[in-house]
LOTI-117910 format. One line per 2 residues: number of its first residue (from 1); their letters; for each residue x, y, z of N, C-alpha, C. Coordinates in steps of 0.05 Angstrom, whole numbers. Atoms other than C-alpha are relative to their C-alpha. Layout:
! LOTI-117910
NUM = A = X/Y/Z/X/Y/Z/X/Y/Z  ...
! end
This chain:
! LOTI-117910
1 = MI = -28/5/-9/-524/530/11/6/-29/-5  -4/29/1/-533/454/11/4/-7/-32
3 = VC = -1/5/29/-544/457/-66/28/6/-11  -25/-10/7/-479/497/-74/21/-21/6
5 = LI = -19/19/-9/-440/445/-33/-1/-25/-17  4/23/17/-469/388/-75/14/5/-27
7 = LL = -11/-5/26/-449/424/-139/31/3/2  -29/-3/-1/-378/437/-113/14/-27/6
9 = LP = -11/26/-9/-368/366/-88/18/-13/-21  -14/13/19/-347/337/-155/28/16/-6
11 = YV = -25/-19/4/-297/398/-164/22/-6/20  -21/4/-23/-264/384/-95/12/-28/-5
13 = LI = -11/27/1/-257/310/-110/19/-4/-21  -16/6/23/-227/315/-178/21/24/-9
15 = KQ = -18/-22/6/-195/385/-181/26/-4/7  -26/6/-6/-122/376/-187/16/25/5
17 = VN = -14/-23/-9/-73/425/-153/29/-7/-3  -29/4/4/3/434/-167/15/16/21
19 = GS = -18/-17/-17/61/461/-127/7/-14/25  -8/14/-25/70/408/-74/31/-8/0
21 = TE = -26/8/-2/138/385/-49/6/-25/-15  -4/24/16/126/320/-86/12/5/-27
23 = DA = -10/-7/27/140/357/-150/30/2/-1  -29/-1/-1/213/366/-126/13/-26/-6
25 = CR = -11/28/2/221/290/-128/-9/-11/-26  9/11/25/188/283/-196/23/-5/-19
27 = QE = -17/4/20/228/251/-249/-15/-3/-27  14/-1/25/213/257/-323/-1/-30/-12
29 = VR = 2/27/14/188/192/-358/11/2/-28  -14/2/27/232/176/-417/-1/-27/-11
31 = GE = 3/24/12/205/116/-452/-2/-22/21  4/23/-18/202/45/-424/22/0/21
33 = PG = -21/2/-22/237/36/-357/19/-25/-5  -18/22/3/293/-13/-347/-12/-28/7
35 = EI = 10/27/-3/287/-88/-343/-9/-6/29  6/9/-29/289/-91/-265/-28/13/7
37 = VQ = 28/-14/-7/226/-42/-263/-20/-19/-12  18/15/13/189/-84/-312/-5/-27/15
39 = TA = 1/26/-13/205/-149/-275/-13/6/26  11/-7/-28/187/-115/-207/-30/3/-3
41 = LK = 28/-4/3/118/-98/-236/-13/-28/-3  11/27/4/106/-170/-257/-1/-15/28
43 = FS = -1/14/-26/127/-195/-187/-18/13/18  20/-13/-16/83/-144/-154/-27/-11/-6
45 = HL = 25/12/8/26/-173/-194/-2/-29/8  0/27/-10/46/-244/-178/-4/-3/30
47 = AY = 3/0/-29/43/-227/-105/-30/-2/6  31/4/-3/-35/-228/-114/-10/-27/-4
49 = AD = 9/26/7/-36/-299/-137/0/-18/28  3/16/-24/-59/-349/-83/11/-28/-4
51 = FD = -7/27/-2/-25/-414/-67/-12/-16/22  11/16/-20/-60/-468/-32/21/-11/18
53 = DP = -23/11/-16/7/-496/-10/26/14/-11  -22/-16/9/63/-444/-17/25/-15/-1
55 = SS = -25/16/1/117/-497/-4/2/-13/-28  1/14/25/95/-528/-71/14/15/-23
57 = VK = -11/-15/21/122/-471/-112/30/8/6  -27/-9/-7/187/-456/-74/22/-16/-17
59 = GK = -20/11/15/247/-469/-117/-6/-5/-30  7/3/29/209/-472/-183/5/23/-17
61 = PV = -3/-23/18/223/-431/-243/-26/15/-4  23/-16/0/175/-373/-246/-16/-8/-25
63 = AS = 13/5/25/158/-388/-320/-17/-26/2  14/23/0/136/-457/-302/-26/1/15
65 = LF = 27/-4/-16/80/-430/-256/-22/4/-19  22/-7/17/40/-412/-316/-11/-25/-13
67 = DS = 13/26/5/28/-486/-328/-23/-5/19  23/5/-18/-35/-513/-296/11/-17/23
69 = HE = -6/14/-24/-25/-534/-223/-24/-5/17  23/6/-17/-77/-570/-183/0/13/28
71 = EL = -1/-10/-26/-51/-541/-118/-5/30/2  2/-29/0/-62/-469/-138/-32/6/-2
73 = DI = 28/-9/-1/-130/-433/-125/-8/8/-28  7/-9/28/-126/-403/-195/25/-9/-17
75 = TF = -23/8/15/-82/-433/-250/14/24/-13  -14/-23/11/-29/-387/-276/-7/3/-31
77 = SE = 9/-2/28/-53/-402/-346/-24/18/-2  22/-19/-1/-119/-368/-326/9/28/7
79 = FN = -10/-27/-7/-79/-312/-295/10/14/-24  -11/-11/26/-44/-302/-361/-22/8/-18
81 = DA = 22/-6/18/-108/-306/-400/-14/26/8  15/-25/-11/-141/-251/-355/17/23/-9
83 = LE = -16/-22/8/-81/-207/-371/-1/6/-30  0/-3/30/-84/-219/-447/-26/14/-6
85 = EK = 25/-14/6/-157/-195/-444/4/30/3  -4/-28/-3/-129/-128/-421/23/10/-20
87 = GV = -21/-7/19/-78/-127/-478/29/-4/11  -26/6/-10/-20/-153/-436/7/-27/-9
89 = ND = -8/26/12/13/-208/-477/26/-9/10  -26/14/-7/68/-257/-458/9/11/28
91 = FS = -7/-7/-25/68/-240/-385/25/-12/13  -22/15/-10/119/-291/-370/26/4/-15
93 = EG = -23/-5/16/167/-266/-421/21/16/16  -19/-12/-17/233/-247/-389/3/-11/27
95 = LE = -1/12/-27/220/-289/-328/13/-28/1  -10/28/2/253/-353/-353/22/-8/20
97 = DW = -22/9/-17/314/-350/-310/-4/9/30  8/-7/-27/277/-327/-246/-13/-25/14
99 = YV = 11/22/-17/260/-377/-190/-14/11/25  14/-7/-26/213/-374/-129/17/-8/23
101 = LN = -17/7/-21/255/-371/-68/-18/-5/24  18/2/-23/198/-362/-17/-26/14/-4
103 = AD = 27/-12/1/125/-347/-9/-13/-5/25  12/4/-26/89/-337/56/-16/23/9
105 = GD = 15/-20/-13/41/-298/97/-24/-9/14  25/8/-15/-26/-298/135/-24/4/-16
107 = KG = 23/-3/17/-71/-293/76/-22/-21/7  20/20/-6/-137/-326/95/-24/13/10
109 = SF = 25/-12/-10/-199/-310/136/3/27/12  1/-25/-11/-218/-241/156/4/-1/31
111 = WS = 2/3/-28/-227/-268/227/27/-9/12  -24/11/-11/-157/-297/233/24/12/-11
113 = SL = -25/-12/12/-110/-254/191/-3/28/-7  0/-28/7/-91/-185/169/7/3/-31
115 = GF = -2/-1/29/-80/-203/96/28/3/-11  -27/-3/12/-3/-198/91/7/-23/-17
117 = WG = -12/22/18/31/-238/36/25/10/-13  -24/-8/13/101/-236/11/11/-23/-18
119 = AA = -12/20/20/139/-272/-46/28/10/-6  -30/-8/5/214/-273/-60/9/-16/-25
121 = FI = -9/12/25/244/-287/-130/30/5/-3  -28/-2/4/316/-298/-149/9/-5/-28
123 = KE = -12/5/26/359/-295/-211/28/6/4  -30/-2/-4/435/-307/-205/4/12/27
125 = DT = -5/-12/-25/455/-259/-152/-18/25/7  19/-22/-5/393/-213/-151/-25/-13/13
127 = LI = 24/9/-14/334/-220/-105/-21/23/-1  22/-20/0/266/-185/-112/-20/-11/19
129 = VS = 20/6/-20/218/-186/-53/-25/16/-6  26/-14/8/145/-169/-70/-19/-3/23
131 = FR = 21/0/-19/91/-150/-20/-27/4/-14  27/-4/12/18/-158/-36/-14/25/9
133 = GT = 16/-24/-7/-29/-100/-37/-27/-7/13  27/6/-12/-100/-94/-13/-14/-21/-16
135 = DD = 13/22/15/-137/-158/-30/-25/-10/12  25/10/-12/-192/-172/19/-9/19/23
137 = TS = 10/-19/-22/-232/-142/77/19/5/22  -19/-5/-23/-178/-151/127/21/20/-7
139 = SI = -19/-20/9/-126/-112/87/-12/27/-6  12/-27/4/-176/-59/71/-4/14/27
141 = SY = 0/-11/-27/-185/-49/147/29/11/8  -28/-7/-6/-110/-45/151/7/27/-14
143 = DL = -4/-26/15/-109/9/96/-11/23/15  13/-22/-13/-157/51/135/15/8/25
145 = AA = -13/-7/-24/-121/46/201/29/8/-4  -30/-4/2/-47/47/179/6/22/-20
147 = VV = -8/-19/21/-47/89/114/-17/26/6  17/-25/-2/-108/138/123/2/13/27
149 = LQ = 0/-12/-27/-110/146/198/28/0/13  -28/-1/-8/-35/131/209/0/-7/30
151 = TD = 2/7/-29/-50/94/274/12/-26/6  -10/28/-5/-19/26/264/24/-6/-16
153 = VS = -23/7/17/50/3/243/9/-27/10  -13/23/-9/62/-61/281/-15/-26/-8
155 = TQ = 11/25/10/20/-112/243/12/-9/-27  -12/9/25/35/-119/169/28/9/-3
157 = VN = -28/-9/2/100/-79/175/19/-21/15  -15/21/-13/124/-129/227/0/-27/-14
159 = QA = 1/24/15/101/-187/185/17/2/-25  -20/-4/23/140/-158/125/28/-3/9
161 = KE = -27/2/-11/202/-153/169/6/-29/6  -4/28/-7/192/-224/192/5/-18/-25
163 = FM = -3/13/26/186/-247/120/29/5/-10  -27/-7/10/250/-208/102/22/-15/16
165 = NA = -19/16/-16/286/-244/160/3/-29/-8  0/27/10/264/-312/135/14/-3/-27
167 = VK = -13/0/27/287/-295/64/30/4/3  -29/-7/-3/355/-269/90/18/-25/-1
169 = EQ = -18/24/-3/383/-336/108/1/-16/-26  0/12/27/361/-366/41/15/14/-20
171 = AE = -14/-17/18/389/-308/3/28/-2/3  -29/3/-5/456/-312/37/12/-26/-12
173 = AK = -10/28/9/460/-386/21/3/0/-31  0/-3/30/448/-368/-53/21/19/-11
175 = GI = -21/-20/9/503/-315/-55/-14/26/-10  13/-25/12/454/-257/-68/16/25/8
177 = KE = -16/-25/-5/488/-190/-74/-18/25/-2  15/-22/3/431/-144/-95/-29/-6/7
179 = VY = 27/6/-8/361/-137/-64/-18/24/-8  20/-22/6/300/-98/-89/-26/-8/14
181 = LT = 27/4/-12/233/-91/-54/-20/14/-19  18/-10/18/172/-81/-94/-30/-7/9
183 = GH = 29/4/-9/94/-76/-85/-18/21/-14  22/-16/12/29/-48/-113/-17/10/24
185 = SL = 19/-11/-19/-17/-2/-71/12/-3/28  -8/4/-28/-13/-24/2/28/-13/1
187 = GG = -27/13/1/47/-69/-18/22/19/-5  -21/-21/4/84/-7/-43/4/16/24
189 = FL = -2/-16/-25/68/29/22/18/-15/19  -17/17/-18/101/-30/60/29/2/-9
191 = VQ = -30/-4/10/163/-24/14/11/25/11  -11/-26/-9/172/48/33/3/-1/32
193 = KV = -4/2/-31/161/34/109/24/-17/7  -23/19/-5/209/-26/107/26/14/-6
195 = IL = -27/-14/6/263/17/74/5/21/22  -6/-19/-23/254/70/128/11/-16/25
197 = EI = -7/15/-21/260/14/179/32/-9/-4  -29/8/6/327/-7/145/18/22/5
199 = ED = -17/-26/-3/353/64/142/3/6/30  -2/-4/-29/338/68/218/15/-22/15
201 = GK = -13/23/-12/376/3/230/-18/-18/17  19/17/-16/313/-33/255/-6/-26/-15
203 = LP = 0/26/14/321/-91/206/27/-10/-4  -28/9/0/387/-122/223/3/-21/-23
205 = GY = -5/19/21/420/-161/166/-5/13/-28  5/-13/25/400/-111/113/9/30/2
207 = SM = -11/-29/0/432/-43/93/-5/11/-26  4/-16/25/420/9/40/27/6/-13
209 = DE = -27/-4/12/496/13/32/15/-24/3  -18/24/-4/553/-36/27/9/-1/30
211 = KK = -6/5/-28/560/-64/97/6/-28/5  -10/29/-5/597/-125/121/-23/-15/15
213 = GA = 19/16/-16/550/-179/144/-30/6/-6  28/-8/5/489/-147/113/-6/-3/-31
215 = LK = 7/-1/27/450/-155/48/-5/29/-9  5/-27/10/451/-93/6/-26/2/-15
217 = VS = 26/-4/14/382/-68/-13/6/25/-17  -6/-20/21/392/-30/-78/-23/20/-3
219 = GG = 21/-18/-1/324/2/-72/-27/-13/1  28/9/0/248/-2/-73/-13/10/-26
221 = IT = 14/-8/24/201/2/-133/-31/-5/6  30/3/-8/126/16/-120/-17/9/-23
223 = FN = 18/-6/21/67/21/-164/-28/9/13  27/-10/-11/5/64/-147/-2/-3/30
225 = AP = -1/2/-28/26/64/-75/-6/24/13  4/-25/-15/4/116/-23/26/7/13
227 = GF = -21/-10/-15/54/157/12/-6/5/30  0/-4/-29/61/183/84/-15/27/4
229 = KN = 12/-25/-8/15/235/117/21/16/14  -17/-18/-14/46/297/146/2/-8/29
231 = PK = 0/10/-27/73/273/215/-9/20/21  9/-20/-18/50/338/245/-31/-4/5
233 = GP = 29/2/1/-23/317/234/-10/-19/23  10/17/-22/-69/279/282/1/-30/-5
235 = HL = -2/28/0/-51/207/292/13/-11/24  -10/12/-26/-30/158/346/29/-6/-1
237 = EN = -29/7/3/39/139/317/12/14/-23  -14/-11/24/89/170/270/11/-24/-16
239 = LI = -11/21/18/102/124/211/26/12/-12  -22/-14/12/153/175/187/8/25/17
241 = SE = -9/-25/-17/196/227/224/-2/23/-17  0/-27/15/192/300/205/24/3/-16
243 = KQ = -25/-2/16/264/298/182/-2/-17/-26  2/19/22/249/237/136/-21/14/-21
245 = FN = 21/-10/17/184/271/112/8/24/-15  -11/-24/12/219/337/96/23/-4/-19
247 = NN = -23/7/17/277/303/61/-6/-25/-15  8/25/12/237/250/24/13/-7/-27
249 = CG = -12/5/26/274/255/-42/25/-17/3  -26/13/-3/338/224/-14/0/-30/4
251 = FH = 1/29/-4/315/152/-9/1/-14/-27  -2/15/24/328/97/-58/-25/-16/-9
253 = VE = 27/12/7/255/85/-80/-9/14/-26  11/-11/24/225/95/-148/-32/-7/1
255 = NY = 29/4/-1/148/105/-146/-12/8/-27  15/-3/26/107/95/-210/-29/5/6
257 = IV = 27/-7/-8/41/131/-204/-17/8/-25  19/-9/19/-18/137/-251/-11/27/10
259 = SE = 3/-28/-9/-28/212/-248/-30/7/12  26/-5/-9/-104/207/-238/-10/-21/25
261 = DL = 6/19/-22/-101/153/-184/0/13/27  2/-11/-29/-127/176/-116/19/-12/19
263 = VG = -17/14/-19/-88/123/-77/29/8/-6  -28/-6/3/-23/135/-111/9/31/5
265 = NY = -4/-27/-7/-31/210/-100/-1/6/30  2/-5/-29/-42/203/-26/25/2/13
267 = GR = -24/-4/-17/11/228/20/25/9/-15  -25/-6/14/84/242/5/17/-26/1
269 = HI = -16/24/3/126/187/-21/29/6/6  -30/-3/-2/200/174/-4/12/-9/-26
271 = GV = -14/8/26/247/172/-63/-11/18/-22  8/-17/23/232/197/-133/-26/-12/-11
273 = SY = 25/12/11/164/191/-169/-1/7/-30  5/-1/28/146/180/-240/-31/0/-6
275 = YL = 28/0/4/77/201/-263/-8/-8/-28  7/13/25/44/161/-316/-27/5/-11
277 = DG = 26/-3/12/-12/169/-364/-16/-27/0  16/26/-2/-67/118/-352/-26/5/16
279 = QG = 26/-3/-16/-132/104/-315/-2/-22/19  5/22/-19/-149/68/-253/22/-7/19
281 = HA = -20/8/-19/-113/40/-194/9/-29/-3  -6/28/1/-112/-34/-210/27/-6/-13
283 = IA = -28/6/9/-42/-65/-223/-1/-9/-29  1/9/27/-65/-95/-289/3/22/-21
285 = GM = -3/-23/18/-70/-27/-321/27/13/1  -29/-11/-2/2/-10/-299/17/-10/-22
287 = HN = -18/12/20/31/-57/-352/-2/17/-25  2/-15/24/5/-12/-406/7/30/5
289 = SL = -4/-29/-6/22/54/-371/31/6/4  -29/-5/-6/97/44/-357/11/13/-28
291 = GK = -12/-13/24/136/90/-405/-16/22/-10  16/-22/13/77/137/-419/-2/21/21
293 = AA = -1/-24/-19/89/205/-386/-28/13/1  25/-14/-3/29/241/-357/5/29/-7
295 = ES = -3/-28/7/16/311/-380/2/17/26  -2/-16/-26/7/335/-307/-3/-21/22
297 = NG = 2/17/-24/10/306/-238/-11/15/23  10/-13/-22/-33/352/-199/-16/-18/19
299 = KP = 13/16/-22/-60/323/-133/-28/11/4  26/-8/-4/-136/324/-123/-3/16/28
301 = LI = 1/-17/-23/-155/377/-71/-8/-16/26  9/15/-23/-191/328/-26/22/-18/12
303 = IA = -22/16/-9/-128/285/-22/21/18/13  -19/-19/-12/-82/344/-9/-10/8/28
305 = LA = 13/-10/-26/-129/365/49/4/-24/20  2/22/-19/-133/295/79/30/-10/8
307 = DG = -25/11/-6/-59/277/76/20/20/10  -16/-21/-13/-32/344/103/22/13/-18
309 = TF = -19/-14/19/4/368/39/-13/25/-13  12/-25/12/-46/424/24/16/26/4
311 = SE = -15/-25/-6/-3/476/57/24/4/-17  -25/0/19/53/460/6/-7/16/-25
313 = LT = 7/-14/23/14/496/-48/7/30/5  -13/-26/-4/53/560/-56/-20/24/-1
315 = FM = 18/-22/5/-5/604/-76/-20/4/24  20/-3/-21/-45/594/-11/9/14/25
317 = GI = -7/-17/-23/-3/626/41/-9/-10/26  12/5/-28/-30/629/112/-26/-17/-1
319 = AG = 26/15/3/-98/604/87/4/-29/-4  -6/27/7/-66/543/61/9/-16/26
321 = EV = -6/12/-26/-36/528/131/-23/-7/17  26/3/-16/-103/537/166/-15/-24/-13
323 = LN = 14/22/12/-138/491/115/14/-26/3  -15/24/-2/-83/442/119/-5/-14/28
325 = EI = 5/9/-27/-93/435/196/-28/-12/1  28/10/0/-168/426/186/-5/-25/-17
327 = GM = 3/23/19/-162/380/127/9/-27/11  -9/25/-9/-121/328/164/-17/-14/20
329 = FI = 19/12/-17/-180/316/210/-23/-13/-15  21/11/17/-222/294/150/-8/-29/6
331 = PF = 7/27/-7/-215/220/160/-12/-6/27  11/2/-25/-231/226/233/-29/10/0
333 = LI = 27/-10/0/-292/267/217/-18/-19/-15  16/19/12/-316/214/170/-9/-21/19
335 = LL = 10/18/-20/-316/165/227/-20/12/20  19/-12/-17/-352/215/269/-27/2/-13
337 = FI = 27/0/15/-405/222/216/-13/-27/0  12/26/-2/-413/148/215/-14/-4/26
339 = LI = 13/3/-27/-428/148/289/-26/14/3  24/-17/0/-476/206/281/-24/-14/-16
341 = NL = 19/12/15/-510/169/226/-14/-23/12  12/24/-14/-519/107/266/-21/8/20
343 = FR = 18/-8/-20/-551/146/323/-27/12/-13  23/-13/12/-597/185/274/-20/-20/-11
345 = KK = 17/16/16/-623/128/232/-8/-25/17  5/24/-15/-622/73/286/7/-24/-16
347 = FS = -9/25/13/-598/4/271/-24/-18/-7  22/17/8/-644/-39/231/13/-25/-12
349 = SR = -10/22/11/-632/-112/211/0/-1/-31  3/-3/29/-652/-91/141/16/24/-11
351 = GF = -16/-25/8/-608/-29/141/29/-8/-9  -26/9/9/-550/-53/98/23/22/5
353 = GS = -20/-22/-3/-516/16/101/9/3/30  -6/0/-28/-519/16/178/19/-23/7
355 = LI = -16/25/-4/-490/-56/178/30/7/-10  -28/-5/9/-430/-31/137/13/20/17
357 = NY = -13/-18/-18/-419/26/184/9/-14/25  -10/16/-24/-415/-22/243/23/-17/-7
359 = II = -22/16/7/-367/-67/204/25/18/-2  -22/-19/3/-321/-7/189/11/7/28
361 = LW = -8/-9/-26/-322/15/261/13/-25/14  -10/24/-13/-309/-57/284/29/-4/-9
363 = GV = -27/4/10/-248/-62/239/20/19/10  -16/-21/-12/-219/4/262/8/-4/29
365 = VC = -3/5/-28/-229/-10/335/17/-24/4  -15/25/-4/-201/-79/328/31/4/-5
367 = LI = -28/-5/6/-137/-55/295/14/18/21  -12/-18/-20/-125/1/345/6/-16/26
369 = VY = -5/15/-24/-134/-47/403/23/-23/-4  -21/19/6/-90/-100/368/27/13/1
371 = DL = -25/-15/-1/-35/-47/363/10/3/28  -5/-3/-28/-38/-42/438/9/-27/14
373 = FH = -3/26/-14/-42/-114/459/12/-23/-17  -10/20/17/-19/-154/399/-11/-27/2
375 = NF = 13/24/-2/-71/-207/409/-26/4/-14  23/-2/19/-121/-216/353/-25/-7/15
377 = AL = 26/8/-14/-173/-255/396/-10/20/18  8/-20/-21/-173/-204/451/-10/26/-15
379 = SA = 11/-25/16/-178/-147/400/-27/-3/-13  26/6/12/-234/-179/363/-23/1/20
381 = SL = 21/4/-23/-272/-193/428/-6/28/11  6/-28/-11/-264/-121/454/-13/17/-19
383 = AS = 13/-15/21/-282/-92/388/-30/-8/-2  28/9/0/-345/-135/386/-16/10/23
385 = LF = 13/-11/-24/-361/-113/457/-6/30/-4  4/-29/7/-353/-41/436/-24/4/-18
387 = IL = 23/-1/18/-400/-52/378/-28/-7/12  25/9/-14/-451/-88/421/-12/23/17
389 = VL = 7/-23/-18/-451/-31/472/-12/24/-18  8/-22/19/-457/20/415/-29/-7/-11
391 = WI = 25/6/13/-514/-17/384/-24/2/21  20/-2/-20/-552/-21/450/-7/31/5
393 = LV = 5/-28/-4/-543/54/459/-16/13/-23  15/-12/24/-567/70/389/-28/-9/0
395 = RR = 29/8/0/-630/29/398/-17/13/22  17/-11/-23/-650/64/463/-15/25/-9
! end
């Protein structure tokens, strides 16, 4: 039996299935996308660049950033060289008339931040706001809690909204008429959630339609971003309402997804989706994938089970509904298995695997507590206390 399960595991992980509701929102890829999409991809990529002093780049032409600057952690010439090694030439081409309006966030130590970073760029009357994706251990923990477990919405989402509020005053002073939001991976997830917040009227000063006194958000553009889990599944908070989940095609968002990317295939996206031919999740590979249509966009079975979209497979019937309900507990079962593993193998100072288990548990507990009290020091302390008690129990 165990041998059979081992042999089936690769099949379950990579077997792609079709027939989900996401297909209804699929748009055919017809050559290279428009200029705004290509520019959004570049700004989603630039959101990963670290500035020692963000104020030093505000107001500067984007193209000038590719000169060497001592105040940057990595010079943009090195950034450009790294892309050229992947066959992406002239990254700065087309960015000559764009300027940096703002750049800010809490990027820093795992112990003091959650890894949010935003950057805003303007050209004439157009503004593009980009959110950074997963980039360090703190944002990985956020991925687990917010995206996979759907238990947290008040950390990076609130930080993204605060950044949008800070940008709003600057944008109004510049006479901005069009706003686009963009991001890769977790950054694209934030784009979708912020647009839902705007649709619900929870981000004053912005509107998806022409509205007096509000900046018009023309849409969102995401790259290999995860979508939303079925709101009927097990989680502490709803990131999306059932109505929004069931009518997901009607939002002004374009999602560009490499067909074989597990992250990009997770959940249901709002807006329309374009499936691209390519490999890997990294944003660097997206530059060569835009405009290349994938032959198919089937979702891996394990992802369909975990995100609650398995029941949408028309050929499964009642069996699909049952498996769908069971599958949505997979992330929680993984955490349970971690706990069982800790008690079985006991903690050892030389047990690196056990140490990783404790770190993952600490991050999850910390984020859940933070969502309740909004105090990072208190959350870290309580999470540490929980791990200490657990460690004592395991050693007994």
